[in-house]
N, CA, C, O and the ligand as a Tripos MOL2 file, in Angstrom:
@<TRIPOS>MOLECULE
protein
  309   307    78     0     0
PROTEIN
NO_CHARGES

@<TRIPOS>ATOM
      1 N         -28.9320  134.9340  -75.6560 N.3       1 MET1
      2 CA        -30.0270  133.9820  -75.7110 C.3       1 MET1
      3 C         -31.0710  134.3090  -76.7710 C.2       1 MET1
      4 O         -31.5080  135.4580  -76.8250 O.2       1 MET1
      5 N         -31.4840  133.4100  -77.5840 N.am      2 THR2
      6 CA        -32.4730  133.7210  -78.5640 C.3       2 THR2
      7 C         -33.8700  133.6720  -77.8660 C.2       2 THR2
      8 O         -34.0120  133.1310  -76.7700 O.2       2 THR2
      9 N         -34.8190  134.2190  -78.5010 N.am      3 ASP3
     10 CA        -36.2180  134.2350  -78.0120 C.3       3 ASP3
     11 C         -36.7120  132.7790  -78.0040 C.2       3 ASP3
     12 O         -37.4850  132.4070  -77.1210 O.2       3 ASP3
     13 N         -36.2990  131.9790  -78.9320 N.am      4 LYS4
     14 CA        -36.7310  130.5950  -78.9890 C.3       4 LYS4
     15 C         -36.2230  129.8060  -77.7540 C.2       4 LYS4
     16 O         -36.9430  129.0290  -77.1270 O.2       4 LYS4
     17 N         -34.9540  130.0590  -77.4580 N.am      5 GLN5
     18 CA        -34.2800  129.4640  -76.3580 C.3       5 GLN5
     19 C         -35.0380  129.8400  -74.9610 C.2       5 GLN5
     20 O         -35.3350  129.0040  -74.1070 O.2       5 GLN5
     21 N         -35.2860  131.1620  -74.8780 N.am      6 ARG6
     22 CA        -35.9670  131.6830  -73.7030 C.3       6 ARG6
     23 C         -37.3090  130.9480  -73.5830 C.2       6 ARG6
     24 O         -37.6570  130.4710  -72.5030 O.2       6 ARG6
     25 N         -38.0540  130.8560  -74.6770 N.am      7 ALA7
     26 CA        -39.3430  130.2390  -74.5940 C.3       7 ALA7
     27 C         -39.2350  128.7170  -74.1400 C.2       7 ALA7
     28 O         -40.0180  128.2200  -73.3300 O.2       7 ALA7
     29 N         -38.2020  128.0350  -74.7330 N.am      8 GLN8
     30 CA        -38.0420  126.6520  -74.3860 C.3       8 GLN8
     31 C         -37.6680  126.4720  -72.8970 C.2       8 GLN8
     32 O         -38.0580  125.4860  -72.2710 O.2       8 GLN8
     33 N         -36.8680  127.4860  -72.3090 N.am      9 LEU9
     34 CA        -36.5650  127.3720  -70.9570 C.3       9 LEU9
     35 C         -37.7450  127.6900  -70.0750 C.2       9 LEU9
     36 O         -37.9280  127.1050  -69.0070 O.2       9 LEU9
     37 N         -38.5770  128.6720  -70.5640 N.am     10 ALA10
     38 CA        -39.7640  129.0070  -69.7860 C.3      10 ALA10
     39 C         -40.6760  127.8010  -69.8130 C.2      10 ALA10
     40 O         -41.3830  127.6000  -68.8250 O.2      10 ALA10
     41 N         -40.7260  127.0240  -70.7920 N.am     11 LYS11
     42 CA        -41.5670  125.7960  -70.9410 C.3      11 LYS11
     43 C         -41.2020  124.8000  -69.8440 C.2      11 LYS11
     44 O         -42.0730  124.1130  -69.3100 O.2      11 LYS11
     45 N         -39.8810  124.7210  -69.5010 N.am     12 GLN12
     46 CA        -39.4010  123.8240  -68.4710 C.3      12 GLN12
     47 C         -40.1270  124.2090  -67.0970 C.2      12 GLN12
     48 O         -40.5500  123.3290  -66.3460 O.2      12 GLN12
     49 N         -40.2440  125.5420  -66.8160 N.am     13 THR13
     50 CA        -40.9530  125.9070  -65.6850 C.3      13 THR13
     51 C         -42.4010  125.5770  -65.6980 C.2      13 THR13
     52 O         -42.9790  125.2320  -64.6670 O.2      13 THR13
     53 N         -43.0220  125.6800  -66.8970 N.am     14 ASP14
     54 CA        -44.4260  125.2310  -67.0080 C.3      14 ASP14
     55 C         -44.5600  123.7800  -66.8370 C.2      14 ASP14
     56 O         -45.5330  123.3580  -66.2110 O.2      14 ASP14
     57 N         -43.7030  122.9770  -67.3180 N.am     15 LEU15
     58 CA        -43.8330  121.4470  -67.1510 C.3      15 LEU15
     59 C         -43.5020  121.1210  -65.6130 C.2      15 LEU15
     60 O         -44.1410  120.2340  -65.0480 O.2      15 LEU15
     61 N         -42.5900  121.7760  -64.9960 N.am     16 ALA16
     62 CA        -42.2670  121.5010  -63.6430 C.3      16 ALA16
     63 C         -43.5230  121.9120  -62.7260 C.2      16 ALA16
     64 O         -43.7830  121.2610  -61.7140 O.2      16 ALA16
     65 N         -44.2700  122.9930  -63.1140 N.am     17 GLN17
     66 CA        -45.4940  123.2810  -62.4150 C.3      17 GLN17
     67 C         -46.5910  122.2300  -62.6600 C.2      17 GLN17
     68 O         -47.3710  121.9020  -61.7660 O.2      17 GLN17
     69 N         -46.6210  121.7430  -63.8310 N.am     18 ARG18
     70 CA        -47.6090  120.5580  -64.0910 C.3      18 ARG18
     71 C         -47.2520  119.3280  -63.2730 C.2      18 ARG18
     72 O         -48.1170  118.6270  -62.7490 O.2      18 ARG18
     73 N         -46.0430  119.1060  -63.1900 N.am     19 MET19
     74 CA        -45.5360  117.9460  -62.1910 C.3      19 MET19
     75 C         -46.0640  118.2180  -60.8610 C.2      19 MET19
     76 O         -46.6990  117.4070  -60.1870 O.2      19 MET19
     77 N         -45.7490  119.4650  -60.5070 N.am     20 ALA20
     78 CA        -46.0650  119.8520  -58.9730 C.3      20 ALA20
     79 C         -47.6430  119.6080  -58.7350 C.2      20 ALA20
     80 O         -48.1000  119.1550  -57.6850 O.2      20 ALA20
     81 N         -48.3390  119.9400  -59.7590 N.am     21 GLN21
     82 CA        -49.8370  119.7690  -59.6360 C.3      21 GLN21
     83 C         -50.1990  118.3250  -59.4170 C.2      21 GLN21
     84 O         -51.2210  118.0280  -58.8000 O.2      21 GLN21
     85 N         -49.3820  117.4240  -59.9110 N.am     22 HIS22
     86 CA        -49.5550  115.9850  -59.7250 C.3      22 HIS22
     87 C         -48.7820  115.4610  -58.5530 C.2      22 HIS22
     88 O         -48.7020  114.2390  -58.4320 O.2      22 HIS22
     89 N         -48.2200  116.2190  -57.7020 N.am     23 GLY23
     90 CA        -47.5930  115.8740  -56.4510 C.3      23 GLY23
     91 C         -46.1740  115.5250  -56.5270 C.2      23 GLY23
     92 O         -45.6290  114.9500  -55.5850 O.2      23 GLY23
     93 N         -45.4980  115.8630  -57.6770 N.am     24 VAL24
     94 CA        -44.1030  115.6100  -57.7350 C.3      24 VAL24
     95 C         -43.2790  116.9420  -58.0570 C.2      24 VAL24
     96 O         -43.5830  117.7020  -58.9770 O.2      24 VAL24
     97 N         -42.2590  117.1250  -57.2360 N.am     25 ASN25
     98 CA        -41.4760  118.3520  -57.4580 C.3      25 ASN25
     99 C         -39.9780  118.0240  -57.8610 C.2      25 ASN25
    100 O         -39.3490  117.0850  -57.3750 O.2      25 ASN25
    101 N         -39.5180  118.8420  -58.7360 N.am     26 LEU26
    102 CA        -38.1560  118.7260  -59.1980 C.3      26 LEU26
    103 C         -37.2890  119.7720  -58.4170 C.2      26 LEU26
    104 O         -37.4670  120.9680  -58.6500 O.2      26 LEU26
    105 N         -36.4120  119.3880  -57.5530 N.am     27 VAL27
    106 CA        -35.7540  120.3550  -56.6710 C.3      27 VAL27
    107 C         -34.2130  120.0140  -56.7920 C.2      27 VAL27
    108 O         -33.7810  119.0180  -57.3720 O.2      27 VAL27
    109 N         -33.4240  121.0030  -56.1480 N.am     28 ASP28
    110 CA        -32.0450  120.8780  -56.0200 C.3      28 ASP28
    111 C         -31.7110  120.6720  -54.5940 C.2      28 ASP28
    112 O         -32.3090  121.2720  -53.7000 O.2      28 ASP28
    113 N         -30.6800  119.7570  -54.3610 N.am     29 CYS29
    114 CA        -30.2220  119.5480  -52.9580 C.3      29 CYS29
    115 C         -29.3650  120.6190  -52.5250 C.2      29 CYS29
    116 O         -28.3870  120.9150  -53.2130 O.2      29 CYS29
    117 N         -29.6480  121.2820  -51.3720 N.am     30 PRO30
    118 CA        -28.7750  122.4090  -51.0740 C.3      30 PRO30
    119 C         -27.4250  122.0280  -50.5310 C.2      30 PRO30
    120 O         -26.5510  122.8770  -50.3570 O.2      30 PRO30
    121 N         -27.2560  120.7480  -50.2630 N.am     31 ASP31
    122 CA        -25.9320  120.2330  -49.6870 C.3      31 ASP31
    123 C         -24.9730  119.8790  -50.9160 C.2      31 ASP31
    124 O         -23.8930  120.4490  -51.0710 O.2      31 ASP31
    125 N         -25.4440  118.9220  -51.7490 N.am     32 CYS32
    126 CA        -24.5090  118.4960  -52.8430 C.3      32 CYS32
    127 C         -24.8160  119.0680  -54.2240 C.2      32 CYS32
    128 O         -24.0590  118.8840  -55.1770 O.2      32 CYS32
    129 N         -26.0110  119.8040  -54.3070 N.am     33 GLY33
    130 CA        -26.3300  120.4130  -55.6260 C.3      33 GLY33
    131 C         -26.9240  119.4480  -56.6160 C.2      33 GLY33
    132 O         -27.1130  119.8310  -57.7700 O.2      33 GLY33
    133 N         -27.2380  118.2020  -56.2420 N.am     34 SER34
    134 CA        -27.8740  117.3510  -57.2150 C.3      34 SER34
    135 C         -29.2820  117.6150  -57.4010 C.2      34 SER34
    136 O         -29.9200  118.1370  -56.4860 O.2      34 SER34
    137 N         -29.8350  117.3020  -58.5100 N.am     35 THR35
    138 CA        -31.2720  117.5070  -58.8660 C.3      35 THR35
    139 C         -32.0800  116.2510  -58.4840 C.2      35 THR35
    140 O         -31.7020  115.1500  -58.8820 O.2      35 THR35
    141 N         -33.0870  116.3760  -57.7890 N.am     36 LEU36
    142 CA        -33.8960  115.2080  -57.4070 C.3      36 LEU36
    143 C         -35.3960  115.4450  -57.4540 C.2      36 LEU36
    144 O         -35.8310  116.5970  -57.4540 O.2      36 LEU36
    145 N         -36.1740  114.4210  -57.4920 N.am     37 LEU37
    146 CA        -37.6400  114.4610  -57.4160 C.3      37 LEU37
    147 C         -38.0670  114.0390  -56.0320 C.2      37 LEU37
    148 O         -37.5050  113.1630  -55.3750 O.2      37 LEU37
    149 N         -39.1000  114.7350  -55.6550 N.am     38 HIS38
    150 CA        -39.7330  114.3760  -54.3830 C.3      38 HIS38
    151 C         -41.2360  114.4860  -54.4250 C.2      38 HIS38
    152 O         -41.7330  115.2100  -55.2880 O.2      38 HIS38
    153 N         -41.9690  113.8690  -53.6170 N.am     39 GLU39
    154 CA        -43.3600  113.9730  -53.4820 C.3      39 GLU39
    155 C         -43.7240  115.1210  -52.6230 C.2      39 GLU39
    156 O         -43.2190  115.2400  -51.5070 O.2      39 GLU39
    157 N         -44.6480  116.0430  -53.1290 N.am     40 THR40
    158 CA        -44.9340  117.2420  -52.3350 C.3      40 THR40
    159 C         -45.6170  117.0090  -51.0730 C.2      40 THR40
    160 O         -45.7300  117.9510  -50.2890 O.2      40 THR40
    161 N         -46.0970  115.8370  -50.7770 N.am     41 ASN41
    162 CA        -46.7650  115.6040  -49.5040 C.3      41 ASN41
    163 C         -45.7950  114.9840  -48.5250 C.2      41 ASN41
    164 O         -46.2230  114.6160  -47.4310 O.2      41 ASN41
    165 N         -44.5340  114.8420  -48.8340 N.am     42 GLU42
    166 CA        -43.5050  114.3280  -47.8860 C.3      42 GLU42
    167 C         -43.2170  115.4830  -46.8900 C.2      42 GLU42
    168 O         -43.1230  116.6530  -47.2610 O.2      42 GLU42
    169 N         -43.0790  115.0740  -45.5760 N.am     43 ALA43
    170 CA        -42.7260  116.0300  -44.6470 C.3      43 ALA43
    171 C         -41.2710  116.4560  -44.6840 C.2      43 ALA43
    172 O         -40.9590  117.6300  -44.4830 O.2      43 ALA43
    173 N         -40.3620  115.4930  -44.9440 N.am     44 ASP44
    174 CA        -38.9860  115.7010  -45.0980 C.3      44 ASP44
    175 C         -38.4790  115.1510  -46.3860 C.2      44 ASP44
    176 O         -39.0240  114.1680  -46.8890 O.2      44 ASP44
    177 N         -37.4220  115.7630  -46.9630 N.am     45 ILE45
    178 CA        -36.8070  115.1360  -48.1420 C.3      45 ILE45
    179 C         -35.4370  114.6930  -47.7480 C.2      45 ILE45
    180 O         -34.6680  115.3580  -47.0540 O.2      45 ILE45
    181 N         -35.1840  113.4400  -48.2820 N.am     46 SER46
    182 CA        -33.8720  112.9220  -48.0890 C.3      46 SER46
    183 C         -33.2070  112.7430  -49.4100 C.2      46 SER46
    184 O         -33.6980  112.0480  -50.2990 O.2      46 SER46
    185 N         -31.9770  113.4440  -49.5320 N.am     47 CYS47
    186 CA        -31.3280  113.4560  -50.8060 C.3      47 CYS47
    187 C         -30.7420  112.0280  -51.1240 C.2      47 CYS47
    188 O         -29.9730  111.5030  -50.3180 O.2      47 CYS47
    189 N         -31.0840  111.4290  -52.2390 N.am     48 PRO48
    190 CA        -30.5720  109.9630  -52.4810 C.3      48 PRO48
    191 C         -29.1470  110.0110  -52.9200 C.2      48 PRO48
    192 O         -28.5370  108.9580  -53.1020 O.2      48 PRO48
    193 N         -28.5680  111.1980  -53.1060 N.am     49 PHE49
    194 CA        -27.2130  111.2250  -53.6230 C.3      49 PHE49
    195 C         -26.1810  111.3910  -52.5120 C.2      49 PHE49
    196 O         -25.0920  110.8160  -52.5060 O.2      49 PHE49
    197 N         -26.6380  112.2610  -51.5380 N.am     50 CYS50
    198 CA        -25.6360  112.4780  -50.3750 C.3      50 CYS50
    199 C         -26.1430  112.1600  -49.0480 C.2      50 CYS50
    200 O         -25.3850  112.0970  -48.0800 O.2      50 CYS50
    201 N         -27.4830  111.9440  -48.9580 N.am     51 GLY51
    202 CA        -28.0790  111.5480  -47.7250 C.3      51 GLY51
    203 C         -28.6340  112.8100  -46.8330 C.2      51 GLY51
    204 O         -29.2330  112.6480  -45.7700 O.2      51 GLY51
    205 N         -28.3720  113.9900  -47.3700 N.am     52 PHE52
    206 CA        -28.9010  115.1390  -46.6500 C.3      52 PHE52
    207 C         -30.3720  115.1120  -46.5020 C.2      52 PHE52
    208 O         -31.1190  114.8330  -47.4400 O.2      52 PHE52
    209 N         -30.8000  115.4220  -45.2440 N.am     53 GLU53
    210 CA        -32.2340  115.3410  -44.9950 C.3      53 GLU53
    211 C         -32.6940  116.5750  -44.3680 C.2      53 GLU53
    212 O         -32.0770  117.0370  -43.4080 O.2      53 GLU53
    213 N         -33.7890  117.1730  -44.8680 N.am     54 SER54
    214 CA        -34.3580  118.3900  -44.2760 C.3      54 SER54
    215 C         -35.7380  118.6100  -44.8450 C.2      54 SER54
    216 O         -36.2000  117.8580  -45.7030 O.2      54 SER54
    217 N         -36.4210  119.6960  -44.3350 N.am     55 GLU55
    218 CA        -37.6700  119.9750  -44.8240 C.3      55 GLU55
    219 C         -37.7220  120.5460  -46.2790 C.2      55 GLU55
    220 O         -36.7280  121.1130  -46.7320 O.2      55 GLU55
    221 N         -38.8390  120.4100  -47.0040 N.am     56 PRO56
    222 CA        -38.8900  120.7920  -48.3920 C.3      56 PRO56
    223 C         -38.4840  122.2320  -48.6690 C.2      56 PRO56
    224 O         -38.0000  122.5760  -49.7470 O.2      56 PRO56
    225 N         -38.7000  123.0580  -47.6510 N.am     57 ALA57
    226 CA        -38.3180  124.4570  -47.7840 C.3      57 ALA57
    227 C         -36.8640  124.7800  -47.9700 C.2      57 ALA57
    228 O         -36.4570  125.8330  -48.4600 O.2      57 ALA57
    229 N         -36.0810  123.7530  -47.5260 N.am     58 ASP58
    230 CA        -34.5400  123.9400  -47.8190 C.3      58 ASP58
    231 C         -34.1720  123.3930  -49.1360 C.2      58 ASP58
    232 O         -33.0070  123.5570  -49.5000 O.2      58 ASP58
    233 N         -34.9520  122.8000  -49.8620 N.am     59 PHE59
    234 CA        -34.6610  122.3970  -51.2730 C.3      59 PHE59
    235 C         -35.3450  123.3070  -52.2730 C.2      59 PHE59
    236 O         -36.5600  123.3080  -52.4700 O.2      59 PHE59
    237 N         -34.4900  124.0610  -52.8680 N.am     60 PRO60
    238 CA        -35.0480  125.1390  -53.7950 C.3      60 PRO60
    239 C         -35.5970  124.3910  -55.1530 C.2      60 PRO60
    240 O         -35.0280  123.3970  -55.6050 O.2      60 PRO60
    241 N         -36.6370  124.9140  -55.6900 N.am     61 ASP61
    242 CA        -37.0930  124.3420  -56.9730 C.3      61 ASP61
    243 C         -35.9890  124.3870  -58.0780 C.2      61 ASP61
    244 O         -35.2560  125.3710  -58.1840 O.2      61 ASP61
    245 N         -35.8920  123.3500  -58.8610 N.am     62 HIS62
    246 CA        -34.9170  123.3390  -59.8530 C.3      62 HIS62
    247 C         -35.2540  124.3350  -61.0030 C.2      62 HIS62
    248 O         -34.3720  125.0290  -61.5080 O.2      62 HIS62
    249 N         -36.4920  124.3830  -61.3830 N.am     63 PHE63
    250 CA        -36.9510  125.3790  -62.4340 C.3      63 PHE63
    251 C         -37.9320  126.2900  -61.6710 C.2      63 PHE63
    252 O         -39.0050  125.8490  -61.2600 O.2      63 PHE63
    253 N         -37.5800  127.4580  -61.5050 N.am     64 TYR64
    254 CA        -38.4610  128.4630  -60.9500 C.3      64 TYR64
    255 C         -38.7500  129.5840  -61.9320 C.2      64 TYR64
    256 O         -38.0030  129.8140  -62.8830 O.2      64 TYR64
    257 N         -39.8430  130.2690  -61.6800 N.am     65 GLU65
    258 CA        -40.2670  131.2470  -62.6260 C.3      65 GLU65
    259 C         -39.1920  132.2900  -62.8070 C.2      65 GLU65
    260 O         -38.7170  132.8710  -61.8310 O.2      65 GLU65
    261 N         -38.7970  132.5370  -64.0580 N.am     66 GLY66
    262 CA        -37.8160  133.6050  -64.3220 C.3      66 GLY66
    263 C         -36.3980  133.0190  -64.2960 C.2      66 GLY66
    264 O         -35.4330  133.7610  -64.4760 O.2      66 GLY66
    265 N         -36.2600  131.7940  -64.0910 N.am     67 PHE67
    266 CA        -34.8340  131.2650  -64.0160 C.3      67 PHE67
    267 C         -34.0950  131.4090  -65.3120 C.2      67 PHE67
    268 O         -32.8740  131.5470  -65.3740 O.2      67 PHE67
    269 N         -34.8790  131.3710  -66.3140 N.am     68 GLU68
    270 CA        -34.2480  131.5770  -67.7400 C.3      68 GLU68
    271 C         -33.5310  132.8660  -67.8680 C.2      68 GLU68
    272 O         -32.6410  132.9850  -68.7100 O.2      68 GLU68
    273 N         -33.8750  133.8620  -67.0620 N.am     69 GLN69
    274 CA        -33.2460  135.1350  -67.1600 C.3      69 GLN69
    275 C         -31.9690  135.2340  -66.2610 C.2      69 GLN69
    276 O         -31.2120  136.2030  -66.3040 O.2      69 GLN69
    277 N         -31.7970  134.1850  -65.4670 N.am     70 SER70
    278 CA        -30.5860  134.2600  -64.5320 C.3      70 SER70
    279 C         -29.3050  134.1170  -65.3070 C.2      70 SER70
    280 O         -29.2720  133.7050  -66.4660 O.2      70 SER70
    281 N         -28.2630  134.4750  -64.6130 N.am     71 ALA71
    282 CA        -26.9560  134.6450  -65.2300 C.3      71 ALA71
    283 C         -26.3620  133.2990  -65.6940 C.2      71 ALA71
    284 O         -25.4480  133.2390  -66.5170 O.2      71 ALA71
    285 N         -26.9320  132.2290  -65.1190 N.am     72 GLU72
    286 CA        -26.3660  130.9000  -65.4880 C.3      72 GLU72
    287 C         -26.4570  130.6690  -66.9950 C.2      72 GLU72
    288 O         -25.6370  129.9220  -67.5270 O.2      72 GLU72
    289 N         -27.4040  131.2650  -67.7050 N.am     73 PHE73
    290 CA        -27.5040  130.9840  -69.0930 C.3      73 PHE73
    291 C         -27.0690  132.2530  -69.9170 C.2      73 PHE73
    292 O         -27.9170  133.0370  -70.3430 O.2      73 PHE73
    293 N         -25.7880  132.4220  -70.1190 N.am     74 GLN74
    294 CA        -25.3530  133.5080  -70.8070 C.3      74 GLN74
    295 C         -25.1400  133.2520  -72.2220 C.2      74 GLN74
    296 O         -24.7190  132.1540  -72.5860 O.2      74 GLN74
    297 N         -25.4050  134.1990  -73.0610 N.am     75 ASP75
    298 CA        -25.1210  134.0050  -74.5400 C.3      75 ASP75
    299 C         -23.6280  134.0050  -74.7570 C.2      75 ASP75
    300 O         -22.9150  134.8550  -74.2250 O.2      75 ASP75
    301 N         -23.1540  133.0530  -75.5360 N.am     76 ASN76
    302 CA        -21.7630  132.8710  -75.7010 C.3      76 ASN76
    303 C         -21.2630  133.5230  -77.0560 C.2      76 ASN76
    304 O         -20.0690  133.6120  -77.3390 O.2      76 ASN76
    305 N         -22.3140  133.9790  -77.8810 N.am     77 ASP77
    306 CA        -21.7960  134.6150  -79.1230 C.3      77 ASP77
    307 C         -22.0670  136.0620  -79.1510 C.2      77 ASP77
    308 O         -21.7030  136.7400  -80.1110 O.2      77 ASP77
    309 ZN        -27.5400  115.8920  -51.7900 Zn       78 ZN78
@<TRIPOS>BOND
     1     1     2 1
     2     2     3 1
     3     3     4 2
     4     3     5 am
     5     5     6 1
     6     6     7 1
     7     7     8 2
     8     7     9 am
     9     9    10 1
    10    10    11 1
    11    11    12 2
    12    11    13 am
    13    13    14 1
    14    14    15 1
    15    15    16 2
    16    15    17 am
    17    17    18 1
    18    18    19 1
    19    19    20 2
    20    19    21 am
    21    21    22 1
    22    22    23 1
    23    23    24 2
    24    23    25 am
    25    25    26 1
    26    26    27 1
    27    27    28 2
    28    27    29 am
    29    29    30 1
    30    30    31 1
    31    31    32 2
    32    31    33 am
    33    33    34 1
    34    34    35 1
    35    35    36 2
    36    35    37 am
    37    37    38 1
    38    38    39 1
    39    39    40 2
    40    39    41 am
    41    41    42 1
    42    42    43 1
    43    43    44 2
    44    43    45 am
    45    45    46 1
    46    46    47 1
    47    47    48 2
    48    47    49 am
    49    49    50 1
    50    50    51 1
    51    51    52 2
    52    51    53 am
    53    53    54 1
    54    54    55 1
    55    55    56 2
    56    55    57 am
    57    57    58 1
    58    58    59 1
    59    59    60 2
    60    59    61 am
    61    61    62 1
    62    62    63 1
    63    63    64 2
    64    63    65 am
    65    65    66 1
    66    66    67 1
    67    67    68 2
    68    67    69 am
    69    69    70 1
    70    70    71 1
    71    71    72 2
    72    71    73 am
    73    73    74 1
    74    74    75 1
    75    75    76 2
    76    75    77 am
    77    77    78 1
    78    78    79 1
    79    79    80 2
    80    79    81 am
    81    81    82 1
    82    82    83 1
    83    83    84 2
    84    83    85 am
    85    85    86 1
    86    86    87 1
    87    87    88 2
    88    87    89 am
    89    89    90 1
    90    90    91 1
    91    91    92 2
    92    91    93 am
    93    93    94 1
    94    94    95 1
    95    95    96 2
    96    95    97 am
    97    97    98 1
    98    98    99 1
    99    99   100 2
   100    99   101 am
   101   101   102 1
   102   102   103 1
   103   103   104 2
   104   103   105 am
   105   105   106 1
   106   106   107 1
   107   107   108 2
   108   107   109 am
   109   109   110 1
   110   110   111 1
   111   111   112 2
   112   111   113 am
   113   113   114 1
   114   114   115 1
   115   115   116 2
   116   115   117 am
   117   117   118 1
   118   118   119 1
   119   119   120 2
   120   119   121 am
   121   121   122 1
   122   122   123 1
   123   123   124 2
   124   123   125 am
   125   125   126 1
   126   126   127 1
   127   127   128 2
   128   127   129 am
   129   129   130 1
   130   130   131 1
   131   131   132 2
   132   131   133 am
   133   133   134 1
   134   134   135 1
   135   135   136 2
   136   135   137 am
   137   137   138 1
   138   138   139 1
   139   139   140 2
   140   139   141 am
   141   141   142 1
   142   142   143 1
   143   143   144 2
   144   143   145 am
   145   145   146 1
   146   146   147 1
   147   147   148 2
   148   147   149 am
   149   149   150 1
   150   150   151 1
   151   151   152 2
   152   151   153 am
   153   153   154 1
   154   154   155 1
   155   155   156 2
   156   155   157 am
   157   157   158 1
   158   158   159 1
   159   159   160 2
   160   159   161 am
   161   161   162 1
   162   162   163 1
   163   163   164 2
   164   163   165 am
   165   165   166 1
   166   166   167 1
   167   167   168 2
   168   167   169 am
   169   169   170 1
   170   170   171 1
   171   171   172 2
   172   171   173 am
   173   173   174 1
   174   174   175 1
   175   175   176 2
   176   175   177 am
   177   177   178 1
   178   178   179 1
   179   179   180 2
   180   179   181 am
   181   181   182 1
   182   182   183 1
   183   183   184 2
   184   183   185 am
   185   185   186 1
   186   186   187 1
   187   187   188 2
   188   187   189 am
   189   189   190 1
   190   190   191 1
   191   191   192 2
   192   191   193 am
   193   193   194 1
   194   194   195 1
   195   195   196 2
   196   195   197 am
   197   197   198 1
   198   198   199 1
   199   199   200 2
   200   199   201 am
   201   201   202 1
   202   202   203 1
   203   203   204 2
   204   203   205 am
   205   205   206 1
   206   206   207 1
   207   207   208 2
   208   207   209 am
   209   209   210 1
   210   210   211 1
   211   211   212 2
   212   211   213 am
   213   213   214 1
   214   214   215 1
   215   215   216 2
   216   215   217 am
   217   217   218 1
   218   218   219 1
   219   219   220 2
   220   219   221 am
   221   221   222 1
   222   222   223 1
   223   223   224 2
   224   223   225 am
   225   225   226 1
   226   226   227 1
   227   227   228 2
   228   227   229 am
   229   229   230 1
   230   230   231 1
   231   231   232 2
   232   231   233 am
   233   233   234 1
   234   234   235 1
   235   235   236 2
   236   235   237 am
   237   237   238 1
   238   238   239 1
   239   239   240 2
   240   239   241 am
   241   241   242 1
   242   242   243 1
   243   243   244 2
   244   243   245 am
   245   245   246 1
   246   246   247 1
   247   247   248 2
   248   247   249 am
   249   249   250 1
   250   250   251 1
   251   251   252 2
   252   251   253 am
   253   253   254 1
   254   254   255 1
   255   255   256 2
   256   255   257 am
   257   257   258 1
   258   258   259 1
   259   259   260 2
   260   259   261 am
   261   261   262 1
   262   262   263 1
   263   263   264 2
   264   263   265 am
   265   265   266 1
   266   266   267 1
   267   267   268 2
   268   267   269 am
   269   269   270 1
   270   270   271 1
   271   271   272 2
   272   271   273 am
   273   273   274 1
   274   274   275 1
   275   275   276 2
   276   275   277 am
   277   277   278 1
   278   278   279 1
   279   279   280 2
   280   279   281 am
   281   281   282 1
   282   282   283 1
   283   283   284 2
   284   283   285 am
   285   285   286 1
   286   286   287 1
   287   287   288 2
   288   287   289 am
   289   289   290 1
   290   290   291 1
   291   291   292 2
   292   291   293 am
   293   293   294 1
   294   294   295 1
   295   295   296 2
   296   295   297 am
   297   297   298 1
   298   298   299 1
   299   299   300 2
   300   299   301 am
   301   301   302 1
   302   302   303 1
   303   303   304 2
   304   303   305 am
   305   305   306 1
   306   306   307 1
   307   307   308 2
@<TRIPOS>SUBSTRUCTURE
     1 MET1         2 RESIDUE 1 A MET
     2 THR2         6 RESIDUE 1 A THR
     3 ASP3        10 RESIDUE 1 A ASP
     4 LYS4        14 RESIDUE 1 A LYS
     5 GLN5        18 RESIDUE 1 A GLN
     6 ARG6        22 RESIDUE 1 A ARG
     7 ALA7        26 RESIDUE 1 A ALA
     8 GLN8        30 RESIDUE 1 A GLN
     9 LEU9        34 RESIDUE 1 A LEU
    10 ALA10       38 RESIDUE 1 A ALA
    11 LYS11       42 RESIDUE 1 A LYS
    12 GLN12       46 RESIDUE 1 A GLN
    13 THR13       50 RESIDUE 1 A THR
    14 ASP14       54 RESIDUE 1 A ASP
    15 LEU15       58 RESIDUE 1 A LEU
    16 ALA16       62 RESIDUE 1 A ALA
    17 GLN17       66 RESIDUE 1 A GLN
    18 ARG18       70 RESIDUE 1 A ARG
    19 MET19       74 RESIDUE 1 A MET
    20 ALA20       78 RESIDUE 1 A ALA
    21 GLN21       82 RESIDUE 1 A GLN
    22 HIS22       86 RESIDUE 1 A HIS
    23 GLY23       90 RESIDUE 1 A GLY
    24 VAL24       94 RESIDUE 1 A VAL
    25 ASN25       98 RESIDUE 1 A ASN
    26 LEU26      102 RESIDUE 1 A LEU
    27 VAL27      106 RESIDUE 1 A VAL
    28 ASP28      110 RESIDUE 1 A ASP
    29 CYS29      114 RESIDUE 1 A CYS
    30 PRO30      118 RESIDUE 1 A PRO
    31 ASP31      122 RESIDUE 1 A ASP
    32 CYS32      126 RESIDUE 1 A CYS
    33 GLY33      130 RESIDUE 1 A GLY
    34 SER34      134 RESIDUE 1 A SER
    35 THR35      138 RESIDUE 1 A THR
    36 LEU36      142 RESIDUE 1 A LEU
    37 LEU37      146 RESIDUE 1 A LEU
    38 HIS38      150 RESIDUE 1 A HIS
    39 GLU39      154 RESIDUE 1 A GLU
    40 THR40      158 RESIDUE 1 A THR
    41 ASN41      162 RESIDUE 1 A ASN
    42 GLU42      166 RESIDUE 1 A GLU
    43 ALA43      170 RESIDUE 1 A ALA
    44 ASP44      174 RESIDUE 1 A ASP
    45 ILE45      178 RESIDUE 1 A ILE
    46 SER46      182 RESIDUE 1 A SER
    47 CYS47      186 RESIDUE 1 A CYS
    48 PRO48      190 RESIDUE 1 A PRO
    49 PHE49      194 RESIDUE 1 A PHE
    50 CYS50      198 RESIDUE 1 A CYS
    51 GLY51      202 RESIDUE 1 A GLY
    52 PHE52      206 RESIDUE 1 A PHE
    53 GLU53      210 RESIDUE 1 A GLU
    54 SER54      214 RESIDUE 1 A SER
    55 GLU55      218 RESIDUE 1 A GLU
    56 PRO56      222 RESIDUE 1 A PRO
    57 ALA57      226 RESIDUE 1 A ALA
    58 ASP58      230 RESIDUE 1 A ASP
    59 PHE59      234 RESIDUE 1 A PHE
    60 PRO60      238 RESIDUE 1 A PRO
    61 ASP61      242 RESIDUE 1 A ASP
    62 HIS62      246 RESIDUE 1 A HIS
    63 PHE63      250 RESIDUE 1 A PHE
    64 TYR64      254 RESIDUE 1 A TYR
    65 GLU65      258 RESIDUE 1 A GLU
    66 GLY66      262 RESIDUE 1 A GLY
    67 PHE67      266 RESIDUE 1 A PHE
    68 GLU68      270 RESIDUE 1 A GLU
    69 GLN69      274 RESIDUE 1 A GLN
    70 SER70      278 RESIDUE 1 A SER
    71 ALA71      282 RESIDUE 1 A ALA
    72 GLU72      286 RESIDUE 1 A GLU
    73 PHE73      290 RESIDUE 1 A PHE
    74 GLN74      294 RESIDUE 1 A GLN
    75 ASP75      298 RESIDUE 1 A ASP
    76 ASN76      302 RESIDUE 1 A ASN
    77 ASP77      306 RESIDUE 1 A ASP
    78 ZN78       309 GROUP 0 **** ****
């Protein structure tokens, strides 16, 4: 991964944090893996794709700090 790519990916985390400050979170469904938005003041999240319902703690943030270092984004060249 290039430095530019790493910076661009880090920016996704920044933008996700900015959304969270406005009460909207981008998370992943732990059941079907879909990415969805939810309001941070909601007591429970219901996945619009599979119907899974649980508390926000069960839905991991889609972009979290340091995610760009994770193995998911490997250099192919
Ligand atoms: Zn789901």
